[in-house]
Every structure is written in structure tokens, then in C-alpha cells.
KEKE-3310 file (N, C-alpha, C; in steps of 0.2 Angstrom, whole numbers, plus 5000, padded with zeros to 4 digits):
npx = (5004:5010:5019:5011:5004:5015:5019:5008:5008:5020:5017:5006:5014:5023:5015:5009:5020:5023:5012:5013:5025:5021:5011:5019:5027:5016:5013:5025:5024:5014:5020:5031:5031:5034:5032:5021:5005:4993:4993:5002:4994:4983:4990:4994:4981:4977:4987:4984:4970:4972:4980:4978:4963:4959:4968:4965:4952:4955:4962:4951:4942:4948:4948:4954:4960:4951:4938:4942:4950:4940:4931:4939:4942:4929:4923:4933:4936:4943:4946:4943:4952:4963:4966:4970:4981:4990:4993:4998:5009:5016:5019:5027:5038:5043:5047:5057:5066:5068:5077:5089:5103:5098:5097:5089:5081:5077:5070:5059:5054:5050:5040:5031:5027:5021:5011:5003:4999:4992:4981:4976:4971:4962:4953:4946:4931:4926:4918:4908:4895:4878:4867:4852)
npy = (4994:5006:5008:5010:5022:5031:5031:5036:5049:5054:5054:5064:5075:5077:5079:5091:5099:5099:5105:5118:5123:5123:5133:5144:5144:5147:5160:5166:5164:5173:5185:5184:5184:5173:5162:5149:5150:5145:5131:5128:5131:5122:5110:5112:5113:5099:5093:5098:5094:5081:5082:5094:5100:5113:5122:5119:5123:5137:5140:5137:5147:5158:5175:5179:5167:5157:5154:5149:5138:5131:5127:5119:5109:5103:5101:5099:5110:5120:5136:5146:5156:5152:5140:5147:5154:5144:5138:5148:5151:5139:5138:5150:5147:5135:5141:5149:5138:5132:5141:5139:5128:5115:5097:5088:5078:5082:5093:5087:5079:5089:5095:5085:5082:5095:5095:5084:5089:5100:5094:5087:5098:5104:5094:5096:5103:5120:5128:5129:5116:5119:5122:5113)
npz = (5000:5004:4994:4983:4987:4987:4973:4967:4973:4968:4954:4954:4959:4948:4937:4942:4943:4929:4924:4930:4924:4910:4911:4914:4902:4893:4897:4894:4880:4877:4877:4868:4850:4842:4849:4853:4862:4867:4866:4876:4887:4885:4888:4901:4907:4905:4913:4926:4927:4931:4942:4950:4953:4957:4951:4938:4937:4939:4927:4917:4921:4918:4912:4899:4892:4896:4890:4877:4881:4888:4878:4870:4880:4882:4870:4860:4852:4839:4836:4821:4819:4827:4819:4807:4812:4817:4805:4797:4805:4805:4791:4790:4798:4791:4779:4783:4788:4776:4771:4776:4778:4780:4779:4765:4770:4783:4780:4773:4783:4793:4785:4782:4796:4799:4790:4794:4807:4803:4796:4807:4815:4806:4806:4817:4825:4822:4829:4844:4847:4843:4856:4860)
capx = (5000:5014:5022:5006:5003:5021:5018:5002:5011:5025:5013:5003:5019:5026:5009:5008:5026:5023:5007:5016:5029:5017:5008:5024:5028:5011:5013:5030:5022:5010:5025:5035:5027:5036:5031:5014:5003:4987:4995:5004:4988:4980:4994:4993:4975:4978:4991:4980:4964:4974:4984:4975:4957:4958:4971:4962:4946:4957:4963:4945:4938:4952:4944:4957:4960:4947:4933:4945:4952:4934:4929:4944:4941:4923:4921:4939:4935:4949:4943:4946:4958:4968:4969:4974:4987:4994:4995:5003:5015:5020:5022:5033:5044:5045:5050:5064:5070:5071:5083:5095:5107:5095:5097:5082:5076:5074:5064:5054:5051:5046:5034:5026:5024:5017:5004:4999:4997:4987:4976:4972:4968:4956:4948:4942:4926:4928:4913:4904:4889:4872:4862:4844)
capy = (5000:5012:5009:5013:5029:5035:5031:5041:5056:5056:5056:5070:5080:5078:5082:5097:5103:5100:5110:5125:5124:5124:5139:5149:5144:5150:5167:5169:5164:5179:5191:5182:5183:5167:5156:5148:5151:5141:5124:5127:5131:5116:5105:5114:5110:5092:5091:5100:5090:5075:5083:5099:5103:5120:5126:5117:5128:5143:5141:5137:5153:5164:5179:5179:5161:5152:5152:5144:5131:5127:5125:5113:5104:5100:5098:5099:5115:5124:5142:5147:5161:5147:5136:5151:5156:5138:5136:5153:5150:5133:5140:5155:5143:5131:5145:5150:5132:5131:5146:5136:5122:5109:5092:5087:5073:5086:5097:5082:5077:5094:5096:5080:5083:5100:5093:5080:5093:5104:5090:5086:5104:5105:5089:5098:5108:5127:5132:5125:5114:5123:5118:5113)
capz = (5000:5004:4987:4979:4989:4984:4966:4966:4975:4962:4948:4955:4959:4942:4933:4945:4941:4922:4923:4931:4918:4904:4912:4913:4895:4890:4898:4890:4873:4876:4876:4862:4845:4838:4853:4854:4869:4868:4867:4883:4892:4885:4891:4908:4909:4905:4919:4932:4928:4934:4948:4955:4951:4959:4946:4932:4937:4938:4920:4914:4923:4917:4907:4893:4888:4899:4885:4872:4885:4890:4871:4869:4885:4882:4863:4856:4847:4838:4832:4814:4820:4829:4813:4803:4816:4817:4798:4795:4809:4803:4785:4791:4801:4786:4774:4787:4788:4769:4769:4780:4775:4783:4774:4762:4775:4788:4777:4772:4790:4795:4780:4784:4802:4799:4786:4799:4812:4800:4795:4813:4817:4802:4807:4823:4824:4823:4834:4849:4844:4845:4861:4858)
cpx = (5004:5017:5017:5004:5009:5021:5013:5005:5016:5022:5010:5008:5021:5021:5008:5014:5025:5018:5009:5020:5026:5013:5013:5026:5023:5011:5019:5028:5017:5014:5029:5031:5028:5034:5024:5012:4998:4989:4998:4999:4984:4984:4994:4987:4974:4981:4987:4974:4966:4977:4981:4969:4956:4962:4968:4956:4949:4959:4956:4941:4942:4949:4947:4957:4955:4942:4936:4947:4945:4931:4933:4942:4934:4921:4927:4938:4941:4946:4947:4952:4964:4971:4973:4981:4992:4997:5000:5010:5020:5023:5028:5039:5047:5049:5057:5068:5072:5076:5089:5098:5104:5095:5089:5078:5074:5069:5058:5050:5047:5040:5029:5023:5019:5010:5000:4996:4991:4980:4972:4968:4962:4951:4943:4937:4929:4924:4910:4897:4883:4868:4855:4840)
cpy = (5006:5014:5013:5021:5034:5036:5036:5048:5058:5058:5062:5076:5082:5081:5089:5102:5104:5105:5117:5127:5126:5131:5145:5149:5148:5158:5170:5169:5170:5185:5190:5180:5176:5161:5155:5149:5146:5134:5123:5127:5125:5110:5106:5111:5103:5090:5092:5097:5084:5076:5089:5103:5111:5124:5125:5122:5135:5145:5141:5143:5159:5168:5179:5172:5156:5150:5147:5138:5127:5124:5119:5107:5100:5097:5098:5104:5119:5130:5143:5151:5156:5143:5141:5153:5150:5137:5142:5153:5145:5135:5145:5151:5138:5135:5147:5144:5131:5136:5144:5131:5115:5104:5091:5082:5077:5090:5093:5080:5082:5096:5091:5081:5089:5099:5089:5084:5098:5100:5088:5092:5105:5100:5091:5103:5115:5131:5127:5122:5118:5119:5119:5113)
cpz = (5000:4997:4982:4980:4986:4977:4964:4968:4970:4956:4948:4955:4952:4937:4936:4942:4933:4920:4924:4926:4912:4905:4911:4906:4891:4891:4894:4882:4872:4874:4870:4856:4841:4842:4854:4861:4871:4870:4874:4888:4891:4888:4899:4911:4909:4911:4925:4933:4931:4941:4953:4952:4952:4953:4939:4931:4936:4930:4916:4915:4921:4911:4900:4889:4891:4894:4880:4875:4886:4883:4869:4874:4884:4875:4858:4850:4846:4833:4826:4815:4822:4823:4809:4806:4816:4810:4796:4799:4807:4796:4785:4793:4795:4781:4777:4787:4781:4767:4773:4776:4778:4777:4771:4767:4781:4786:4776:4778:4793:4791:4782:4791:4802:4795:4790:4804:4809:4799:4802:4816:4813:4803:4813:4822:4826:4828:4838:4846:4847:4850:4858:4864)
residu = (UNK:UNK:UNK:UNK:UNK:UNK:UNK:UNK:UNK:UNK:UNK:UNK:UNK:UNK:UNK:UNK:UNK:UNK:UNK:UNK:UNK:UNK:UNK:UNK:UNK:UNK:UNK:UNK:UNK:UNK:UNK:UNK:UNK:UNK:UNK:UNK:UNK:UNK:UNK:UNK:UNK:UNK:UNK:UNK:UNK:UNK:UNK:UNK:UNK:UNK:UNK:UNK:UNK:UNK:UNK:UNK:UNK:UNK:UNK:UNK:UNK:UNK:UNK:UNK:UNK:UNK:UNK:UNK:UNK:UNK:UNK:UNK:UNK:UNK:UNK:UNK:UNK:UNK:UNK:UNK:UNK:UNK:UNK:UNK:UNK:UNK:UNK:UNK:UNK:UNK:UNK:UNK:UNK:UNK:UNK:UNK:UNK:UNK:UNK:UNK:UNK:UNK:UNK:UNK:UNK:UNK:UNK:UNK:UNK:UNK:UNK:UNK:UNK:UNK:UNK:UNK:UNK:UNK:UNK:UNK:UNK:UNK:UNK:UNK:UNK:UNK:UNK:UNK:UNK:UNK:UNK:UNK)
# end
């Protein structure tokens, strides 16, 4: 029983720590134009949902990013603005990568990864379902 309690404590501790780190990176992303923000808050929400419900509720109730996180958390909604931002950001990054001396297989790997990420984002709804 003691081993199980220690294992559970360790899991909660690391999830909590990862959540705090993701929140910090999200706030840094708000200040730096090249760094994403929302994905770090989504990851923090996933960590806090499993380790600290108070912090999960704090994120969901936040006036700036709470509505977006709530839409993702409940219905996996990615707003059109977010899809455009992700697509343009990945395109911009890929263009910059093409200007370097990166080998062809790195370019191909990045291009395939970005296409898969974009396909995933496009497969998600852009609006909350209409309540009846």
C-alpha cells in the first residue's frame, strides 16, 4: 500500500510541476510573437485536471484564455483564428527552415509533420455545437 501511495504522490507531483511549467511557457508565449501560447495552456489544463482541480478551474475561469480552453476541454473546438494562426506560423517557420542548409530529409520530415498537424487541426470543429 505504501508503494502505491508513493507512486500516486510522484505522479501528481510531476503532473503538477509540468502544469506549472506549461503555464509559465504560456505566459512567455503571450509576450513572444514566435512562441505559441494556447497549446501550453491546453497542456497545463491536461496536467492540472489530473493533479490539481483548483488550478484546472482557475485556467477554465480565466477571462482571457478560459473560454478557448473550455471549448477545447469540452468539445475539442479549435477556432478558425487558431487554425489560421497555426497554419501561417508553421508556413513561416518552414520557409525560414528552407533558407537554411538543413538536409532534404529534415525538410521532408518537418513538412510531413506540419501537414499532419494541420490535418488534425482541420479535422476539429471550429465552433461549439448549438444547444437545443
